[in-house]
C-alpha positions as CSV (number, residue, x, y, z in Angstrom):
1,M,73.9,6.3,49.8
2,S,73.0,3.5,47.5
3,S,71.9,4.0,43.9
4,I,68.4,3.0,44.9
5,E,68.3,5.6,47.6
6,K,69.8,8.2,45.3
7,Y,67.2,7.5,42.6
8,F,64.2,7.6,44.9
9,N,65.5,10.6,46.9
10,G,66.1,12.4,43.6
11,E,62.5,11.6,42.7
12,K,61.4,12.9,46.0
13,A,63.4,16.1,45.8
14,E,62.0,16.8,42.3
15,S,58.5,16.2,43.7
16,Y,59.1,18.9,46.3
17,V,59.9,21.2,43.4
18,F,56.7,20.1,41.7
19,I,54.8,20.9,44.9
20,V,56.4,24.4,45.2
21,I,55.8,25.2,41.6
22,G,52.2,24.1,41.9
23,L,51.7,26.3,45.0
24,V,53.4,29.3,43.3
25,A,51.2,28.7,40.2
26,L,48.1,28.7,42.3
27,L,49.1,32.0,44.0
28,I,49.8,33.6,40.6
29,A,46.5,32.3,39.3
30,F,44.6,33.8,42.3
31,Y,46.4,37.0,41.8
32,C,45.5,37.1,38.1
33,V,41.8,36.4,38.9
34,F,41.3,38.6,41.9
35,T,43.7,41.5,41.3
36,L,44.3,41.8,37.6
37,K,40.7,40.9,36.7
38,T,41.0,41.1,32.9
39,S,39.8,38.3,30.6
40,F,43.4,37.8,29.5
41,W,44.7,37.2,33.0
42,R,41.7,35.0,33.9
43,G,42.7,33.0,30.9
44,V,46.3,32.7,32.2
45,A,44.8,31.5,35.5
46,I,42.9,28.6,34.0
47,P,45.8,26.4,33.0
48,F,47.8,27.6,36.0
49,I,45.1,26.3,38.3
50,L,44.5,23.0,36.4
51,V,48.2,22.1,36.0
52,A,49.1,23.3,39.5
53,M,46.6,20.9,41.0
54,L,48.2,18.1,39.0
55,E,51.7,19.2,40.0
56,F,50.7,19.3,43.7
57,I,48.9,15.9,43.6
58,I,51.6,14.1,41.7
59,G,54.4,15.7,43.8
60,Y,52.7,14.8,47.1
61,T,52.0,11.2,46.0
62,I,55.6,10.7,45.0
63,V,56.9,12.3,48.2
64,K,54.7,10.0,50.3
65,R,55.6,6.9,48.2
66,S,59.4,7.3,48.0
67,P,60.4,5.9,51.4
68,K,58.2,2.8,50.7
69,D,59.8,2.4,47.3
70,I,63.3,2.5,48.8
71,Y,62.3,-0.1,51.3
72,R,60.6,-2.3,48.7
73,V,63.5,-2.3,46.2
74,E,66.2,-2.7,48.9
75,S,64.2,-5.7,50.3
76,F,64.1,-7.2,46.8
77,I,67.9,-6.9,46.6
78,K,68.5,-8.4,50.1
79,V,65.7,-11.1,50.2
80,Q,64.4,-11.8,46.7
81,P,66.8,-10.5,44.0
82,S,64.7,-12.2,41.3
83,K,62.0,-9.7,42.0
84,I,64.2,-7.0,40.5
85,T,63.9,-8.9,37.1
86,L,60.2,-9.8,37.6
87,D,58.9,-6.6,39.2
88,E,61.2,-3.6,39.3
89,I,62.7,-3.6,35.8
90,P,59.3,-4.1,34.1
91,R,57.9,-1.3,36.3
92,M,60.7,1.0,35.3
93,E,60.4,0.1,31.7
94,K,56.7,1.1,31.8
95,V,57.6,4.3,33.6
96,M,60.2,5.1,30.9
97,K,57.6,4.5,28.1
98,N,55.2,6.8,30.0
99,F,57.8,9.5,29.9
100,V,57.8,9.3,26.1
101,I,54.0,9.7,26.1
102,F,54.2,12.6,28.6
103,R,56.8,14.3,26.5
104,Y,54.6,14.2,23.4
105,V,51.6,15.4,25.3
106,E,53.5,18.3,26.8
107,I,55.0,19.3,23.5
108,C,51.4,19.3,22.0
109,L,50.2,21.4,24.9
110,I,53.1,23.8,24.3
111,L,52.2,24.0,20.6
112,L,48.5,24.5,21.4
113,G,49.5,27.3,23.8
114,I,51.5,29.0,21.1
115,I,48.7,28.7,18.6
116,L,46.2,30.2,21.1
117,M,48.6,33.0,22.0
118,Y,49.0,34.0,18.4
119,S,45.4,33.3,17.3
120,S,44.2,36.8,18.4
121,L,45.8,40.2,18.3
122,N,43.8,41.3,21.3
123,D,44.4,40.2,24.9
124,T,41.5,37.8,25.0
125,L,40.7,34.9,27.3
126,W,42.0,32.4,24.7
127,R,45.2,34.2,24.4
128,G,45.7,34.1,28.2
129,I,44.9,30.4,28.2
130,G,47.5,30.0,25.5
131,L,50.2,31.8,27.5
132,G,49.3,29.9,30.7
133,L,49.3,26.6,28.9
134,F,52.6,27.4,27.2
135,M,54.2,28.3,30.5
136,Q,52.9,25.4,32.6
137,A,53.6,22.7,29.9
138,S,57.1,24.1,29.4
139,I,57.8,23.8,33.1
140,V,56.5,20.3,33.4
141,L,58.4,19.2,30.2
142,S,61.6,20.6,31.7
143,L,61.1,18.8,35.0
144,D,60.2,15.5,33.3
145,F,63.4,15.8,31.3
146,F,65.4,15.5,34.5
147,A,63.1,12.8,35.9
148,E,63.5,10.7,32.7
149,R,67.2,11.1,32.7
150,R,67.4,9.9,36.3
151,G,65.1,7.0,35.4
152,H,67.4,5.9,32.7
153,I,70.4,5.8,35.0
154,Y,68.4,3.9,37.7
155,L,67.1,1.3,35.1
156,E,70.6,0.7,33.8
157,Y,71.7,0.2,37.4
158,M,69.0,-2.4,37.9
159,K,69.9,-4.2,34.7
160,E,73.6,-4.3,35.7
161,F,72.6,-5.6,39.1
162,V,70.6,-8.4,37.5
163,E,73.6,-9.3,35.3
164,K,75.8,-9.7,38.4
165,I,73.6,-12.2,40.2
């Protein structure tokens, strides 16, 4: 397996994890709303539903896109190696910058979740929202850590490839 296939297949595999986590979060949210029925658990359900929808949409989009990405980049290497410098490296540099932004947003959401969790002594809706936000943002931050690490390796591979041609 080439480094290109390894990167995009890793991206695809992690996207399946995103999809599964999103589906599990939706099931938990529905359980909280329809079975537990307290304002606290309804609060937990709100970020679970919102983030789960994002996890599912992003995961599905990447799963569908990955085979096309493998073909596109391998075509660049075989037919137009200059496109690696012109298209793929700048695209990946933008992706890597976005990971930094995502990281700060996720950390802010985790902190907001903690603030909301401890802003009330009672099990209120806001405390539930805080717990749900903390949990979902922590999961996404963890998954993005691995995606960013994989992206760094792939970007270095692309830069090394360009140096060789």
